[in-house]
N, C-alpha and C positions, 0 to 999 in steps of 0.2 A: 623772250622779246615784248619790247614795251611801246604802244603806239598810242597816240592821241589822235582822236580826231576832232575836228571841227567844223560844226553846222549851224546853221541857223536855228534848224529843230531837228527834234528826237522821237521818234513811236509815228509822226503824222508828217503825211505827205510824201511825195515820192521819194526826197531825198534825206527825209526822217526816216523810213522805210528801208532804205538801203543803209542809213549808217548803223540802224541797229542789227540789220542782219549780220553786217560782217563783225560790231562789237561782239553778238553774242556767240560770235563763229570764233573769234580770237578766244572769248573765256573757255569755252568749251576747249579748246587746244592748249589750254594751260599758259598763253599767255598774260599778260598785264595789259588792258583796255582800259582808256579812260574817251570819256565822250563833253565835251565843252560844247554848249551850244546856248542859243538865246534862249531859246520855249523848249518844255518838254512834254510828252503827253502826259498829263497827270494818272491816267488808269496805269501806267508802266512803274514797275518800281526794281528797276535794273541796276546794279551796284555800277560805282565808279561812274556813274551818269549826273553831271552837274550844270544847272543853267545861270548862267552870267549876267544874265539880264531882266530888265523887268519893264514893265508899261511908264514907270517914271522917267527910267534912262533911257529908253527908246525913244520916249517924246524930246526930251533934250538931243538928244544926236539928232533927230529929223530935224529939229528947229537950226541947229548949227549946221547941217546940210543944206538946207537950204538957203541959209545966209553966206556961206561959202563955197557954192559952187561943187565942192569935193565928196561928190555923192558918197564916195568909198572911206573916208574921214569918219571924224570924229569918234563918238564910243568909247571915249579915254579912260574911263572910269572901267566900263567891263572888258577892253582890250589890257589893259594894265595887270588886269586879274587873271586874264587866261596867259599873259607871256610868264606872270610870278608861277599858276601852275607848272608852264610846261620846263619851265625851269627847276620846279620842286621836283616833278615827276620824271626828267632825267631822258626822254622818249629814243626809243632809235629809230622811230619814225614816227612824223607827224603826217597826218592825211587830211587834208583840205577839202573842202566839197563847198559848199555854195556859204560865201563869208560877205559877199557885198551887199550887205544889209547895213540899218544902222544898230546891229549889236556887233559889229567887228570894225576896227580902225584895218582894213586892207593893206596899207602903206606897212604900219606898225609892224604886222604880223610877219608880212614877206621879208623883211629887211633885218628882223632880229633873226627868224631863223637862219636866211643867207647869213648873217654876220657871226652867227654861233656853229655854223656846217651842220648843218642839222639834218637830216637826209627828210627829205620832201617828198611826197606823193600828192599832184594836184587833180583833183577830179576835175574834167569839166561838162557837168552838167548843162551850161547855157553860153553863150558866146564871146560871153563878159572878159572871159581871163585874154583875149586877144583882142578885143575892140575897144575894152576898160570901159565901155560905157553902156552899149546895146547888147542887149538881152539876147537881141535877135536882126541882125544886120541888113536882114531883108537882099536886095540886089545890090546893095551899097558895095563897094571893094576898095574903099579908101583906107580900111584899115591893114592892106597887107603891104602898102609901099608908100603912103602918103600920110602916116600917122593921123588920121581924120581930121586933116585940116578941112577948112570951111564945108563944117558938116552941114547939109541940108535939113537935118532935125533936131540941131542943138536945143531948143528949147523942149523936146520930148524926151531928150538924153539926159539932159541934167536936170530938169526940172526946179532949177535956182530964183531964186528971188532980185539976184543981183547979176551974177555972171555965168552964162551959158557957154562953156567951152569946153567941147567935147578932147579937143587939141590936149589939152592941159591936163586931162583925165588919164590919156592915153600915157603920157611922159610921165606921168607921174608912175604909173603900173612899171609902164617897161622901166626905168629907172631902177624900181622896188626888185622884178624880175631878175633884173639882167645882173645883179650882183650875185647870184649863185651859181657856185661849179656845177659845170655840163653834168657833173656825175652825182649832185646832191638833189637833183629835181628830173623828179621823172613825171610825165603829164601823160593822163589816163583819160582818154575819151568814151563817152558813152556808145559813140554810132561810129562805122568809117566813113561817113557821110562828113562828120563832125573831125575827126583825124585828120584826113585830107584838108581841110582848110585851117585845122593847128597847124602844120606842118608849113603852110604858105606864111603863114602870118608871122612878121617880124619880130614880134613880140616874142613867139616861140619856136621857132625853126630853129635854134642852137640847141635843142634839148629834145630828148628822148620822148617820141608820142607814141602810146599803144591804145587801143581797144578793148574796154572791159564791157560787157553789156550790161545794162540796169537788170538787178535779179528781181524775181516774182517769187512768192511761196506758192510753191508747187504742191503743197499739201490741203491749200484752200482753192488756188485756181489750176481746177483739172476737169473731166469730163465727169458726169455725174447724171444718173439716170432720176432722181427723185430731185432735180434743182426747183421743179414748181411748189414745192412744200417749204422754200425759206424764200421766195420773193417778194418784195414789198406789196404795201396797198397802194391800187391802182396802176397796177401791172395789166394790161388788154388780154381779156381774156379769149379763147375762141381757138381757131386754127388757121387764123390770118398770118402771114411772115411777120416778123417782127426785127426792126431795125434799130440798131440801140447805138445813141449818140452819148458818151462821159465825159464830162470836163466839170472843173471847177466852180464856174459862174457860169451862166449862159448869157452871154453880151450878142443882141442884135443887130448891132449901130453895123455902119458900113465896113467899117476899117477895124474890126475886130479880128484879133489873129487865128480865135479859136473856131471861126467861120460860121456861128449860131447866126448871123445873117441868111444863110442859104437854106435853113432848115423847113421853113415855110414852103421856098419852091421846089423843093425837092420831095415836101408832101406831097403838091399836088401830082406831082410826076411820078408816083410811085402810086396814085391811090389806083389806078386803072388795075394793080395787083393785089387790090385789098389789101397792104402792106400797111402796118403801124409803126411810126416813130416813135420811140422812146426816149424822152431826153433824162440823164439823170445829171442834174447840176443844180444848186443853188439859181433862182430865177427871179427872184422879187414880185412884182407885180404882176408882170409878162402874162398873158393870155394869148394861148396859141390861136390863130384864125383858119386851120384847117382841123377836122375832126377826128384825122386818124396822129394827131401829134398828141402825146400825153407828156405832161412834165411828171415826176415823181420828186423833185426836188434832191438836195444834196444826200446821197448814200454814205454812209461811212463804215458801216459792217462792211467787213471782207467776206464774211459768208453771203451774205444776200448779195453783194457785187459779183461774185461768180457764180451765184444762181442767177443772176440776172442775164451774164454770159451766153451760160449754158442753157438758156430759154430761150436766147434771140438765135436769128439765121444770118445775119452780118451786123459787123460793129463797124458806124460810120467815125472817119476822122477827116476834117475839114479844113486844118489850121495850114495857116499862109506858110508857117514855118515850123517845124518842131528840131528840136535836136535829138532825141529819142521816141519818146510817146508810152508813156506806160499802159496807157489802155490797149495801145496795140497788143504788149509784151502779155499783157493777162487774158486778153479776149484769146488769143493764141493758144496760150497755154490750156484754154475751156474748149479749144477745138472751134472755135468759132473764126469764119476767114473776117479778113478786114476790108474795106472799100474807102476808098478815100483820095485826097488831093495831094498830089505829088509837094512835099513840103519839106524833103531833105532827110532828116533822120529816121521816118517810118518805112519808105522804099527800102532805106539802104538796113532796114534789121528785119524783115520781112522776105522769109523764107519762100523760094520758089513754089508757085502754086500755093498758097497759104492767102492770096489776096492780091489785089489790082489796084492800083494806082493812077488818074490820070490828069492831065493839065490842071492847074490850081485854076477855081473857078467854072471851071465847062460842067456845066450841070449836066447837059443832052451826054457827054461821055459817062460821068458817074451813072445817070439813072441805068445807063445803057450795062454799063458794068456791075450793078443791083441785079439787074433782069438776068442775067447772064451766071450770077453767081447764085441766084436764088434757083436756079435751074439744075446748074452744077452741084447743088446739094440737095436737091430732091432726088436725083438720079444717082447719087453716091452715097451708099449707107455709112461706108467707111472714112467718107471725108475728115469727120470730125477727129477720129481717132487719129489718122494718120496727119492731120496738123497738130495735134496736141503734142504727138511723139515729139516730132521736129522741133517744138519751141519750147519742150520740156530740156532738151538737148542746150538750147541756145540760153532758155532765162533762169532757169534753176537757180534761186538764191544761194544755196549750198554751193554751187558751182561760181557763181559770181563772188564768192567770199574766196574760195580757194583759190581763184585767181588774184584776186589783191595780196593775198598769204603769198604766192609765188612770187610777186612782186615785190612785197616786200623784202623778202630775203635774199634779193637779188642784189649784186654790192651797185 
């Protein structure tokens, strides 16, 4: 079997690691596997992984998109290279991950695969493929039946200099997807919450929709007794409880999707517990207002990140919307419970007795939940091992890759 995966990155970021895990599993199983990406991790030298873009081509595509208003278009040279490679490789399966970037022309790729009747697996890591513009639709439901007409977030969705029209984006994607024969396109969602939404959408309701959770490298993310030997500089010492918050970039603005604006308020409320909040994220020039908030910067080393989860008592999830949330899976695989706001994906992937989620923005309920889980963790020595055992059954990347191989082999 020959498989070609398409994704904007390889070996870095959540989707880049997922693509890498599937690629390596295919190669070990004796299949022919290729990856076409915009950028790849330069530290990795996996065979059959090709970058089709560069900073110059991406910059040209970004300008074209800003002028045309078609945020999923442009990238003509990169996409032409990708399609010529697909023609050369003659794959049995093309697996699409995140291609709504200036590295790929989404419309060209979908139409080419549909026209040539190439079996396609479409992994939904965000809501883009049924909203055609929004990474997260939040409380809006116009994507279900009104085709995103009269969008109230048009400028934020399109970000165009000339024409902001999400309905036009919706029509372009819908016209591209509906060309697929129902037997040639399979939709994979990363959470049951997302799969339910995909089945409601006019865009995808005629196709088969399944759930395969994202995978975690459990050889790294697992409970360990010597985690303190590998934690980064700046980690608070002592016996006080530690609450960990992990995100790519810390944003304290009021409308931040990742919830950084709640950190200082939570820090005030947990100070009577003598708890420290550790933030692992890029943060620019931000200066914490509370003494129990500690910023470590971006932590890219996976072993150090696993040690941080192991040394923490609770992992926080403060997002307004998430389709999955890798910190949840990584934390649970290390045996650390998760407490957060209800945001869609996280509560649907968190097993029972492994965490708790409260209404979005309800800081009082969140702090009460933190206090309850700190008490539960202190009184239950086997809590960490029991959480990790359940999480490994759900999120082991080998199980994820095997599930994808099973989907590839289905008719």
